C-alpha positions in Angstrom: -46.7 56.7 -24.2 -46.6 59.9 -26.5 -43.2 61.9 -28.1 -40.8 64.2 -26.4 -39.8 67.6 -28.3 -36.3 68.4 -27.5 -36.2 72.3 -28.4 -32.7 74.0 -28.9 -33.0 77.7 -28.1 -30.8 80.9 -28.5 -29.7 82.0 -25.3 -31.5 85.9 -26.0 -35.2 83.6 -26.2 -36.7 80.3 -25.9 -37.8 79.4 -23.0 -36.1 81.7 -20.4 -39.1 84.2 -20.2 -40.5 80.7 -18.1 -37.7 80.0 -15.7 -37.7 83.6 -14.0 -35.6 84.6 -17.6 -37.5 88.3 -17.7 -40.3 89.0 -19.3 -38.4 90.1 -22.5 -38.1 86.6 -23.3 -40.3 84.5 -26.1 -41.8 81.0 -26.1 -41.9 81.6 -29.6 -37.6 81.6 -30.6 -36.8 78.0 -31.0 -34.0 76.9 -33.8 -33.6 73.0 -33.8 -35.7 70.2 -32.6 -35.7 67.1 -32.1 -38.6 64.1 -32.0 -38.5 61.8 -29.3 -40.5 58.2 -28.1 -41.1 58.2 -24.4 -40.5 55.1 -24.5 -37.2 55.0 -24.8 -36.6 57.0 -21.9 -37.8 54.7 -19.0 -35.1 53.5 -18.0 -33.7 54.8 -14.4 -29.9 54.5 -15.7 -29.3 55.8 -18.7 -26.6 55.7 -21.1 -25.7 59.2 -23.2 -27.0 59.5 -26.6 -26.0 61.8 -28.8 -29.0 63.0 -31.3 -28.7 65.6 -34.6 -31.0 68.0 -34.3 -33.5 68.7 -37.3 -34.0 72.5 -38.2 -36.7 74.7 -36.8 -38.9 75.5 -40.8 -41.6 77.8 -39.3 -37.9 79.8 -37.7 -36.1 79.9 -40.3 -32.4 80.7 -38.2 -30.2 77.9 -39.5 -29.2 78.3 -43.1 -28.5 74.5 -44.0 -30.5 71.0 -42.6 -27.0 69.9 -41.4 -26.0 73.0 -39.5 -28.4 71.8 -37.1 -26.2 70.2 -34.5 -25.9 67.6 -32.2 -26.9 67.3 -28.7 -25.9 64.7 -25.9 -28.4 64.7 -23.1 -29.4 61.9 -20.2 -33.5 61.6 -20.0 -34.9 59.0 -17.7 -38.9 59.3 -17.3 -40.3 57.7 -14.0 -42.9 58.3 -11.6 -43.0 60.1 -8.6 -44.1 57.6 -6.7 -42.0 54.2 -7.7 -39.2 54.5 -5.0 -36.5 54.4 -7.8 -33.3 56.6 -6.6 -32.2 58.4 -9.5 -29.2 60.3 -7.8 -28.0 56.4 -6.6 -27.6 55.5 -10.6 -24.2 54.5 -11.4 -24.6 56.6 -14.7 -26.2 59.6 -13.1 -22.8 60.3 -11.0 -20.8 60.8 -14.3 -20.2 64.3 -15.9 -21.1 64.6 -19.3 -18.4 64.7 -22.2 -18.9 67.6 -24.3 -17.9 65.9 -27.2 -19.0 62.2 -28.7 -16.0 59.7 -29.5 -14.1 60.4 -32.3 -14.1 57.7 -35.6 -11.6 57.8 -38.6 -12.8 57.5 -41.7 -10.5 56.6 -44.5 -13.0 57.9 -48.1 -12.0 57.7 -51.3 -12.1 60.3 -53.3 -12.0 60.2 -57.5 
């Protein structure tokens, strides 16, 4: 299967014009992206995934790579004729968390 590109676009631009956001919105304003493998999203009942975004080098709107952000999402790729009802899957019924679980890290600096 092919790759999937997930783009984050600013509210004033991005893909808004394609979805009824108005004629003044451009499609080429991506700020960050992530390249994903389509074969990793074939599960009809996916878990929540957190991915680290990469700064878009052409737009160059992110000043430092570590500021590109982290995005949480669920994605399923299924054929329309597969007969799978995504609404009946348990993970699609759960609301998304706003932040990933926090971890405690102990660090010794010398």
